[in-house]
C-alpha positions in Angstrom: -81.2 -4.3 14.0 -77.7 -4.6 14.3 -75.3 -1.8 12.1 -71.7 -2.4 11.5 -69.4 0.6 10.8 -66.3 -1.2 11.0 -66.1 -2.7 7.3 -67.1 1.2 5.9 -64.6 2.6 7.7 -61.9 0.1 6.5 -63.7 -0.3 3.1 -63.1 3.6 2.1 -59.4 3.5 4.5 -58.1 0.6 1.5 -59.1 2.5 -0.9 -57.0 5.2 -0.1 -54.2 2.9 1.2 -54.1 1.5 -3.0 -54.1 4.7 -3.8 -51.0 5.6 -1.7 -49.3 2.2 -2.6 -49.5 3.1 -6.3 -47.8 6.8 -5.4 -44.8 5.2 -3.4 -44.6 2.9 -6.3 -44.5 5.4 -8.7 -41.7 7.8 -6.6 -39.9 4.5 -5.4 -40.2 5.5 -2.1 -40.3 2.8 0.6 -42.8 3.1 3.3 -42.2 1.7 6.5 -45.1 1.3 9.2 -43.6 1.7 12.6 -45.9 -0.5 15.2 -45.5 -0.3 19.1 -46.6 0.7 22.4 -46.1 4.2 24.2 -42.5 4.4 26.0 -41.4 1.3 23.5 -38.8 3.5 22.0 -40.4 4.4 18.4 -38.3 7.7 18.2 -35.3 6.4 19.3 -35.1 4.0 17.2 -36.1 6.1 14.5 -33.4 8.2 14.9 -30.7 5.6 15.4 -31.9 4.0 12.0 -32.0 7.6 9.9 -28.2 7.4 11.8 -27.3 4.6 10.7 -28.7 5.1 6.8 -28.9 9.0 6.3 -25.6 8.9 4.2 -27.3 6.4 1.6 -30.6 7.3 1.8 -32.7 10.6 1.6 -35.3 10.1 4.7 -38.3 11.6 5.9 -40.5 11.1 9.2 -44.2 10.9 9.9 -44.6 10.9 13.3 -48.3 10.1 14.6 -49.4 11.2 18.2 -52.6 12.1 19.8 -51.2 15.2 21.0 -48.0 17.3 20.5 -45.1 17.5 18.4 -42.2 16.6 21.0 -41.5 13.4 18.5 -41.5 15.4 15.2 -39.1 18.2 16.3 -36.7 15.7 17.6 -36.4 14.4 14.3 -36.5 17.7 12.7 -33.3 18.5 14.8 -31.6 16.3 13.0 -32.1 17.9 9.6 -34.8 15.2 8.7 -38.1 16.5 7.1 -40.8 15.5 9.5 -44.7 16.1 9.4 -46.8 16.1 12.6 -50.0 13.9 12.9 -52.2 14.7 15.6 -54.8 12.4 15.7 -56.7 14.4 18.3 -57.6 10.9 20.4 -58.0 8.4 17.6 -55.7 5.2 18.7 -54.4 4.9 14.9 -53.2 6.7 11.5 -55.5 5.8 8.7 -54.7 6.4 4.9 -56.2 9.3 4.6 -54.2 10.8 6.9 -51.2 9.9 5.1 -52.3 11.2 2.2 -52.8 14.6 3.2 -48.7 14.5 5.3 -47.5 13.3 1.9 -48.7 16.2 -0.5 -46.3 18.2 2.0 -43.3 16.2 1.2 -40.8 15.8 -2.0 -41.3 12.4 -2.9 -39.7 12.8 -6.0 -36.3 13.1 -3.9 -37.2 10.7 -0.8 -36.2 7.1 -1.0 -38.0 6.2 2.6 -40.0 7.3 4.5 -40.5 6.0 8.3 -43.8 6.9 9.9 -44.4 6.0 13.4 -48.1 4.9 14.2 -49.8 6.1 17.2 -48.9 4.0 20.2 -50.8 0.6 20.3 -51.0 -2.7 20.1 -54.0 -3.5 18.7 -56.1 -0.1 16.7 -53.3 0.3 14.2 -52.9 -3.5 12.9 -56.4 -3.5 10.8 -55.3 -0.1 9.1 -53.6 -0.6 5.7 -51.9 3.1 5.2 -50.2 1.9 1.9 -46.7 1.0 3.9 -44.4 -1.8 1.8 -43.5 -3.4 5.4 -44.9 -3.2 8.7 -42.5 -3.1 11.9 -43.3 -4.3 15.6 -40.8 -2.2 18.3 -41.2 -4.2 21.7 -39.0 -2.9 24.4 -37.6 -5.5 27.0 -39.5 -3.6 30.2 -42.6 -4.8 28.2 -41.8 -8.4 29.3 -41.7 -11.3 26.8 -45.0 -12.5 27.2 -46.8 -10.1 24.8 -46.8 -12.1 21.9 -49.4 -13.9 24.0 -51.1 -11.1 24.8 -51.4 -9.0 21.5 -50.9 -11.6 18.6 -51.8 -9.5 16.1 -49.4 -6.9 15.8 -46.8 -9.7 15.8 -48.6 -11.8 13.0 -48.7 -8.7 10.8 -45.5 -7.3 11.5 -42.7 -8.1 8.4 -39.9 -7.5 10.9 -39.6 -7.7 14.9 -37.2 -5.0 17.0 -36.4 -6.2 20.5 -35.5 -2.5 22.0 -33.8 -2.2 25.0 -32.0 -4.9 25.5 -29.2 -3.3 27.6 -31.9 -3.1 30.6 -32.0 -7.1 30.3 -30.1 -7.2 33.7 -32.9 -5.2 35.5 -35.8 -7.3 33.8 -36.6 -10.6 33.9 -37.0 -11.1 30.5 -37.2 -15.0 28.8 -35.5 -13.8 25.3 -35.7 -17.6 24.2 -39.1 -17.3 25.6 -40.0 -14.5 23.7 -38.8 -15.5 20.4 -40.4 -18.7 21.0 -43.8 -17.1 20.9 -43.1 -15.0 18.0 -41.8 -17.6 15.9 -45.8 -19.6 16.8 -47.3 -16.2 15.4 -44.9 -15.5 12.5 -42.3 -18.1 11.4 -40.7 -16.0 8.8 -40.2 -12.5 10.3 -36.9 -12.0 12.0 -36.1 -11.1 15.3 -34.0 -7.8 16.1 -32.3 -7.3 19.3 -30.9 -3.7 19.8 -30.4 -1.1 21.6 -31.3 2.2 19.9 -29.5 4.5 22.9 -26.2 2.6 22.8 -26.2 1.6 18.9 -25.8 -2.2 20.0 -27.2 -4.3 17.2 -28.7 -1.4 14.7 -26.2 -2.0 12.2 -28.2 -5.5 11.7 -31.5 -3.8 11.6 -30.5 -0.9 9.1 -29.1 -3.2 7.1 -32.2 -5.5 6.7 -34.1 -2.4 6.2 -31.9 -0.9 3.7 -31.4 -3.7 1.3 -35.3 -3.4 1.1 -35.1 -0.1 0.2 -32.1 -0.6 -2.7 -34.6 -3.3 -3.8 -36.8 -0.4 -5.6 -34.6 1.5 -7.3 
């Protein structure tokens, strides 16, 4: 006899995700689920996004990591509310974790929640958290072949951020090939090449996100 545990877990997760989504809609808060591998620049991209949008929107961050509070402390140092979730080994965030995290946030006074998922290119794709959109961050040093190796995460993303473009002279990254691979998997997802550390390309990415946050008002 074979017992499939995945479906009951996903069923529970999806039920709680629906509750999260309903609450976000009621409060008119846009929630962005950020997916990427470790070292892709998730936190630096979040910081650059905050800098670009903080004058218009009230922003909070939920940080997901297996351990430590390093990233959430960086966010708090910028005067932004941040909640740390430590999964203790789990390779993804789940909707019940988000439900607990948002209970300590003032949703009535927020416009945007940036949710940094655990660094992983596989597990987080299966778990709905109640977010409005998923975005995938890939850094140039990871290589242009990642859409071929991890298609699922590119398929579920509403947008792709190509980070660390300032390192292209150092790494053998074929941007045209990468774009072609992504478009075959997800024809409608825009790709935003940027450098979170020097600010190149951040404005276009932030404009795309701001348009969606404004739409909830």
